[in-house]
N, C-alpha and C positions, 0 to 999 in steps of 0.2 A: 348560399342554397348553390347546391351541385348539380347537375344535369348530366345523366351517363349520353353518350351519343352513340353504343352498340345497338345492331338489331340481328335478326336471324336469318332472311330468307336472302336470297341471292342476291349478288349485287350486278349492276350493269359494268362494261366496261369504262373505266376512266376517262371523264373528259378533256383530262391534263395530264402529261405523264413526265415523267424524270426527264425524259431526254426535251421535253417541248419546256421545262424550267433554263434546264442547261443551254438550250439553244437562244433564249430570252438573256440569259447571263453573256453569251458572246455578242449579240446585238447592243447589250447595255453598256461596254465596254468604252472610255470617254463619256459617255452620256450620265451616268448615274454615278454617285460615289461610293465608293465601298465605306460607309459611315463605322465611325470610332464604337470598342464596347470598351465599357467601363466599370469598373468596380467599384460596390456601394458598402463599406463598410456599416454603417448603418444599418440597411436592409440585409446586412448578411450575421450582425447580430441578431437580429429579430427573428427571422427564420433559421439560425442555425447551422447556415451552409452559405459557401460561397455563392454572393449573387450579382451579376451582371446586368449593365443595361445595354444594351441595343441602340443606338440614339441614330435613329433614321429623322428625328426633330432637325439634326443638322443635314440632314440630304437636301438637295437643289430645291428649289421650292417649299424648303420645309416642310416636308411631306415624302413618303413612300408613294405616292401616286403617279410620279413621272413613271415609276417601272414601267409598271402595265399601260400606262397612255402611249407611253414613246412605241410600246412592241407592239400594240393594237395598231395603231397609224402606220407604222410602218409596212405590217401586212395587208393593207390597202391596195387595190390595183392602181394603175397609173390613171384611169380614167374615175375611180371613187376620190382619189387625190384631188382630181382637176375639180370636182365637185365640192370641195373643201369639207370641215366635220363642225360638228355641232354637240356642244355638251349643256347638262346644267349643274350647276353645283354653287353651295355656298360660299365653297373656298378651296382645298385643298386639291381636288380633282380638277375644280376651275382651274388653279395654277397650274399644274401638271400637265394637261391638254393644250392650254395654252402655251408653255416654254414646248413641248415634246414638237407640236407642230409648227413654232417655230425653227426648230431644229431640223425638220424635215420639209420644210418650203410650202406648207399646206396652210390655206388658210382656215381661220377660225373663228368662229362664232360661239362663242360659250353666254348663257341665261344665267342670271343670278335672281334673288329674288332682292324686293325694293328694297328692303332693310338689312341686307347685308353690309357687313364693316367695310368703313369705306375704304381701310389700308387691304383687303384682300380683294375689293373691284381694284383698287388702283394696282397692285400688283398685278392682277393677271392682265390687267391693260397694258403692263409694263412689258410681259411675256410677250405680247405680240399678238392679242386677241380681241376682238371688237366684241363689249361686252354690252349685251341689253339688260335692261331691268324689269323685269317681268313677273308679277304674283306676288302674295304676300308671303305664300308657305312654300315648301318646296315641291309640293304635287303640284300647285299652278306651275312654276315653272319649269319642271320637267315636261308639264303638258304644252306648254307653248315650246319649247325644245324642241320636242315630238312633231310637233305642226310647223314649225318651220323645215324640219328634216322632210317631212310630204313634200311641203310646197315646193321647196329650193332641189332636192335631192341628194344635199347634203346628207354626211353617213353621221349616225348618231351614235357619239362613244359614251357607252354605258361606264357608269365608276365601278360596276363590279361584275355582272351579269355576263361576261364573255369568256371565253378560255383564254386567249391572248392576255388578256386584264390578269388572269389567275396566275398565268403564267408568268408574268413580268413580276409581279409582287413575290413569286413565290421566290426570286434568287435574293431576297434576305432571308432566306433559310439556308440556302447556299451557305450565305456570306458567315449566318451565326455557326453553323457546322465548323467552317473553316477556325474562325478568332475563338470559340470556344466547344474544340474535340471531346471533350471529359464531361458537356454538359447533360442530364440530368432531365430536369423539365424545363419547357418553354412554356411562356404567358403571353399571350396576345389577346388583345382586345378587337371585339367583332360588332360590325355595324353588318350591313350586306353580307358579307362571308367573304368577299375577291382575296383579302389580305391572307385570314387565316387559311383556306383553303391551298391557296400557291402555297405557301409557307407546311402545310402538313405533307403535299405530295412529296416536297424533296426532302423533308425531314425523315417520314418515315419510310420510304425507299430506301435511305441510305442508314437511317438507324432508328428501326424500329421500336426498341427497346426506350427510346425518349418518350417522356409524358407529355402531352400536349393540352393545354387548358384553354380555352375564348374565355375572355371577359365581354360581359356587355352591363350597361347599367340597368337597371330593375324596372326603372321607369319607361324603358327601352329596349326590352329581351323581347324580342321574335324569334330568336332558336328555341328557349323551351321548348312553349308549343307547338313549335314544327316538329322537333324532334320526338316530342310525343304522339303527335298525329302520321308522320313519317314523310310528311309533305311541308312545303313552305306553305304557312300561313300568315296571314297578315293580324296587327293588332292596331287599337283603334288608338286613337290620337297619341303619339309616344312622346315621352317627356324627359327632360334630362338637359342640362348644361349640356353635356359633352356632345356637340353638334356633331363629328365625326364618325360616330356610331351611331346617331339617331336615324335608325331605319325601323319602318312600320312591315318590312317582308323581307325574308331573307332571298336570295338571288337563285333561281334554278340550278346553275350551273356549280356554284361555290356549294349548294346547300347537300349534293350528294357528296363532297366530296368530305365535307366536313363528319356528314352524320356516318359517314364509312372510317375517316382517319383519326379526329380528332376525340381525345379521353372524356374530358370533360366541358362544359360550358357553367361557370358559374357568373353570379351576378352582386356586383357592388352598389354601394348607396351614394345621394349624394354627398352626403358628408364624408363620405370613405374618398370619391374622387376628389373634392377641395383640398380634403388634408392630405392626399398623394402630390397635387398638384404643389402645393404649400412647400413640404419634403423636396418633389427634385428641384425647387427652386431653393431653399435652405441650404441642404446638403448635398446634393449633388451638382450645384452650380447651372440648371440646366431649364430652359424654359421650355415648358411642355403643354400644351394642350387639354383638357380636359380626358378626350377620347385616348389619347397619347398617355396619359396618365394611370388610364384605366388596368393595367398589367401590378401595378406601383400598389393600387388601391387593392386591390386582390390580395396580395401577399400582405398588407396591413390588416385587412380584414380578417385573414387568418394563416398566418404566418406559418406555422407547425404544420402544415397539409399540404407543405411544397417540398422535397428531396431535392437534397444539391447536387452538383451546382446548379443554379435556377438562373436565365436570362430571361431579364422583363423587358419586352419589346416599346421602345420608347415612337411609335409612332409619326407623329408629328408633333411643330411647334408652332404652329400659326394660330395664337389667342389675340383676339381684338383687348386692346389695352384696358376699354373700360368693362369690359366682362373679365379681364384676370384681375381690376380692383376689387371688385363684388367677390369674386371666387376665392382671394387671397382672405378678403376681411370673414367668407364663408368658414374659411380652411381653420380662421384661426380661435374662429369660435367654436366648432367641432374641436380642435387641438385644446381647447380651455385656454388658449391664449387671448382672448378677446372677451372682455364681459358688457350686455348692456343689461341697464334695470334703471327702474323708478321707482322715485322714493318719495314721500311729503316729510317737511320742514315746517314750525314755524317760520312766518315771514316778520323777520324783524332784522334790522341792520346786525350785518356780521354770520349772519345764521349762514351764507353761500360758505362765509371765509373756513367759518368753522368743522362745516363738512368737506372743504377740501384738505383741512389737517388730517380728518381722521384717513382718510385714503392716502395721503402722504404717508400717514407712521405706517399704514398697511402694504406701504411701497406698490402701490397700484399705479399706473401713471395712465391720465386723463387725457384721453383722445378728444372731446368732444364733450358738451355741457349745454346744455336748454335749461331756461329757467322761466317757468311758468307762474306767473304770478294774479292773473286775472281769467278764473274759467270759474261757469256755474256750478261746477264739481264742487271746488275747492269750498270751505271755511273763510270765512272773514279772516282769518288770522293764520290762515294754511297758504305754503307755496309747495309746488309741485317740482321736482328737478329730475332730469333725463340725461343719462351719464352714459358714456363709452369709455370702457376703461383696458387698457394692454395689462394682462395679466401673464403670469408665468406659468399655468395648468392648472386642471381643475383643482387640486385640492389649495391654490392660491385662490381660487376664484370665489370657495367655498370659506375661504380664510378672511375674505374681503366682506364678504356678505355678512358672516361672521360679528366682524369688528363694527360694520354699521350697527348692525341690531344693537350690538352691544352697548353703543354710544347712544341707543335709545331714537333712533330714527325709524322708521317705518316702510320696509320694503315691496311694494308692491307687484312687483316683477322685470 
């Protein structure tokens, strides 16, 4: 679903200008990388026009967050630097603040949820920050960080709701225009809005003809109701695998820029996110987190809706290995490459071997099998088998199910 972002009443002066973004770009020379722009033949065929991937997943710390954090901390007064900085994050912002603070010689304390993935906690510490685990959800972690700021005088570094953060993230937009001057459509994942707002300032100032599309996870889409209301509004209990864009309320600073400059905001499903992550890994050889894959998910969801050349921004690559394993399995299922089913068979010697022979003849690869013979739901001569199969697509899944039924098996689900 797409949501227009236009309005008819007078707009205030922007909180961030092109000069701010250009100043941030100069500040980041030698700090952030000019990340690669890679073509995607597969996506280009789907869209019917050239599609390029802007690889911020290859940025230092694994995401674009270093850009805004460095610009924000660089702008602190000497007495503010002396007091140190504090942030709250489950991952990318934490690592960006940690590295930026280390480079600038500023003490950093980062609050992370108690259940934050261990690799992200370890990386944040390795970048030089003191990590404190507080709360079970990010709202509790955020409250703990703000309490710490009030108690110690440390400067709270917001992940997206500050002009310096927005300007820093906007430097991605300047790079995109330099790397793809023929750009017609730019697709960017949206959480609180800092990234897309900064990019919008840069791109629309220089190329107002470029269509800018923001992408939110359907279960955590705070921008559509906010745009409809004309002000940032909160949604209850955002739910999505894409932690990087799982934000319940747009930031005040980025919201006005998004409202004015972003052409559309679209939403994508969890199935589309997992399929996009799988595509990035298999076709582009890119490790991308779900939030970073959201622009690709939008292209997969409605490929002919984007005029080319298109640039899809891969905003981050910090994904927990255990989550990656679950997402890939989900993505394979969504793509018809993974089939789970249960069926009943007669409990007799050789019955399981006969079943596996049917699956072999259907060219289905058995990943896992569970054979239950003692269950009150089963008849005296029955057994139940749960199968997890690797398949070749939706048509092959249907063929496997048909082969089982033709062989006389009762497929339960």
